[in-house]
C-alpha positions in Angstrom: 85.0 106.9 121.7 86.1 103.8 119.9 89.8 103.0 119.7 91.3 103.5 116.2 93.4 100.5 115.0 95.5 100.8 111.8 96.0 97.7 109.8 98.6 97.2 107.0 98.0 94.3 104.7 99.3 93.1 101.4 101.1 90.2 99.7 104.6 89.1 100.7 107.5 91.3 99.7 105.3 94.2 99.0 106.8 96.5 101.6 104.4 96.3 104.5 107.2 96.5 107.1 108.7 99.7 106.0 105.3 101.3 105.4 104.3 100.4 108.9 107.6 101.8 110.4 106.8 105.3 108.5 103.3 105.2 110.0 104.5 104.3 113.5 107.0 107.1 113.6 104.3 109.6 112.4 101.6 108.6 115.1 103.9 107.4 117.7 102.4 103.9 117.4 103.4 100.4 118.3 103.5 97.5 115.8 101.7 94.2 116.3 102.5 91.2 114.1 99.6 89.5 112.1 101.5 87.1 110.2 101.1 83.4 111.1 104.8 82.6 110.3 106.5 85.4 112.0 105.1 84.2 115.5 107.7 81.3 115.3 111.0 81.9 117.1 113.0 79.6 114.8 111.7 80.9 111.4 113.5 84.4 111.4 114.8 84.3 107.9 112.1 82.6 105.8 109.3 84.5 107.5 111.1 87.7 106.7 110.7 88.7 110.4 112.0 92.2 111.2 115.5 92.4 112.8 115.9 94.5 115.9 118.2 96.8 113.9 115.4 97.3 111.5 112.8 98.4 114.0 114.0 101.9 114.4 113.3 101.9 118.1 109.6 101.1 117.5 108.1 98.6 119.9 107.1 95.4 118.1 104.8 92.8 119.5 103.9 89.2 118.9 107.1 88.5 116.8 109.0 85.2 117.5 107.2 84.2 120.7 106.4 80.6 119.8 108.7 77.7 119.7 108.8 75.3 116.7 106.9 72.5 118.4 104.1 74.8 119.9 100.8 74.9 118.2 99.2 78.1 117.2 95.6 79.0 116.1 94.1 82.2 114.7 92.1 82.4 118.0 95.2 82.0 120.2 96.7 84.9 118.1 93.5 87.0 118.3 93.4 86.7 122.2 97.0 87.8 122.5 96.6 90.7 120.0 93.5 92.2 121.7 95.3 92.1 125.2 98.1 94.2 123.6 95.7 96.5 121.6 93.8 97.4 124.8 97.0 98.4 126.6 98.4 100.8 123.9 97.4 104.1 122.4 98.1 103.7 118.6 98.3 100.0 117.6 99.4 99.2 114.1 98.9 95.5 112.8 101.0 94.3 109.9 100.7 91.1 108.3 99.6 89.0 105.3 97.6 86.4 107.1 93.9 87.2 106.0 92.3 84.9 108.6 94.0 86.9 111.4 92.7 90.2 110.0 89.2 88.7 109.3 88.6 87.5 112.8 89.9 90.8 114.3 87.7 93.0 112.1 84.6 90.8 111.7 84.5 88.4 114.6 84.8 84.6 114.9 82.2 81.9 114.3 80.7 80.5 117.7 82.2 77.1 117.6 82.2 75.1 120.9 85.6 74.0 122.4 86.8 70.8 120.7 87.4 67.7 122.8 91.0 67.0 122.9 90.9 63.4 122.4 89.0 63.9 119.3 91.5 66.5 118.0 94.4 64.1 118.5 92.3 61.3 116.8 91.6 63.5 113.7 95.3 64.5 113.4 96.2 60.8 113.3 93.9 60.0 110.5 94.8 59.8 106.7 93.7 62.8 105.0 91.6 60.9 102.6 89.7 59.2 105.3 89.1 62.8 106.8 87.8 63.9 103.4 85.3 61.0 103.3 83.9 61.7 106.6 83.5 65.4 106.4 79.9 66.6 105.8 78.9 69.8 104.0 82.4 70.9 103.6 84.2 71.9 100.4 87.7 72.7 101.7 90.7 71.4 99.8 93.2 72.4 102.3 94.0 69.5 104.7 94.2 71.7 107.8 90.7 73.2 107.2 89.4 69.6 106.4 90.6 68.2 109.7 89.1 71.3 111.6 85.7 70.6 110.0 85.8 66.9 111.0 86.9 67.9 114.6 83.9 70.2 114.9 81.6 67.6 113.4 82.7 64.6 115.7 82.9 67.0 118.7 79.5 68.7 118.4 77.5 66.3 116.1 76.9 69.2 113.6 78.7 70.2 110.5 81.2 73.3 110.5 78.7 75.1 108.3 76.1 75.0 111.1 78.4 77.3 113.1 79.7 79.3 110.2 76.1 80.4 109.3 75.5 81.8 112.8 76.3 85.4 113.5 80.1 85.9 114.4 81.1 87.0 117.8 83.3 90.1 117.8 85.9 90.1 120.5 86.7 93.9 120.0 84.7 96.9 118.8 87.0 99.5 117.1 87.4 101.8 114.2 89.5 100.1 111.7 91.7 101.8 109.1 93.1 99.5 106.4 96.1 100.1 104.1 96.4 97.6 101.4 99.8 97.6 99.9 99.4 96.4 96.4 102.3 97.4 94.0 102.2 96.7 90.3 102.4 93.0 89.5 105.7 93.1 87.7 107.3 95.0 90.4 105.7 92.8 93.2 107.1 89.6 91.4 110.5 91.1 91.0 110.7 91.8 94.8 109.3 88.2 95.5 112.2 86.8 93.4 114.8 89.1 94.9 113.6 88.4 98.4 113.8 84.6 98.1 117.3 84.8 96.6 118.4 86.9 99.5 116.9 84.5 102.0 119.0 81.7 100.6 122.1 83.9 100.8 121.3 84.9 104.4 121.0 81.4 105.9 117.5 80.1 105.0 118.9 76.6 104.3 120.6 76.5 107.5 117.4 77.6 109.3 115.5 74.8 107.7 118.4 72.2 108.7 117.9 73.4 112.2 114.2 72.7 112.1 114.7 69.3 110.8 117.3 68.6 113.4 114.7 69.7 116.1 112.0 67.5 114.5 109.8 70.4 114.3 106.2 69.7 113.1 103.1 71.7 112.3 102.7 75.2 111.3 106.3 76.2 111.2 107.1 73.6 108.7 104.3 75.2 106.3 106.2 78.4 105.6 107.0 79.2 102.0 110.3 77.9 101.1 110.5 75.0 103.7 109.4 72.3 101.5 111.6 73.4 98.7 114.8 73.6 100.9 114.1 70.2 102.3 114.0 68.9 98.7 117.4 70.4 98.2 118.8 69.1 101.3 117.6 65.6 100.4 119.4 66.0 97.1 116.0 65.9 95.0 117.0 69.1 93.2 120.0 71.3 92.8 120.6 74.9 94.0 119.4 76.5 90.7 116.2 74.5 90.8 115.7 75.4 94.6 115.9 79.0 93.8 113.7 79.0 90.7 111.0 76.9 92.4 111.1 78.9 95.7 110.7 82.1 93.6 107.7 80.6 91.7 106.0 79.4 95.0 106.6 82.8 96.4 105.0 84.7 93.5 101.9 82.3 93.6 101.5 82.9 97.3 101.8 86.7 96.6 99.0 86.4 93.9 96.7 84.4 96.3 97.1 87.1 99.0 96.4 89.9 96.6 93.2 88.2 95.4 92.1 87.7 99.0 92.6 91.2 100.2 91.1 92.6 97.1 87.8 90.9 97.5 87.5 90.1 101.2 88.2 93.7 102.7 85.9 96.2 101.3 86.7 99.4 103.0 90.5 99.9 102.5 93.1 102.4 101.1 94.9 100.9 98.4 98.6 101.9 98.1 100.3 101.2 94.9 103.7 103.0 95.7 104.2 102.6 99.5 107.6 104.6 99.3 105.9 107.6 98.0 102.5 107.4 100.1 101.8 110.7 102.1 100.0 110.0 105.4 
């Protein structure tokens, strides 16, 4: 019999964590992080990582296990997540990173390993130069463009060549997906409130610490980091920081809703997570 895996997805500030705790208590499950920012040890506040006091005695996995200079990929996360899933009886994955959920449920394109010297070369290139060299790729995101060029230079084939091949599934399981999707006005209100609380609870000091460590890569892409850096460099005042951070958070939440709405077909939509009965 296939293992059952519960997955809780949705936009930031929608109430995924509290919903997951309720489910974990009901089925005696353990929670696995599926958020690409909550993996970083030094990004506790801006990633809204659950505090130990908020875990209600439920075992949590893959939260805060990476240092700020460590590199992380979706496949790195997948390998770790599967190792944990196979060891526990009732795994519950919680997160808003669509790529993580997609490769867990649907598999990953069969792309050969990338030559490390090529990877380093591409990372040093100007993004406009990368864009000019990439073939058959229509990404706008700089990270995806660099990935496409890495594959092209390393294999001699465009990324689309591998993406068109059947995906390789790393795990065969029965997935039950809960999509937390509150009314838009309520979601945006929660986004605004969360960002304001983050600033009150030490998010500015958190970003200061990242700058002091000369942190690079994924950890610096968290929502709010860029806006707080602008504030620290006196490019905006506190009111502007709060306003901009809230707007960016709302836009991110909107993109997440769109992705989960269209990319995951078989799911249970939860409009009022506090009132949902399992």
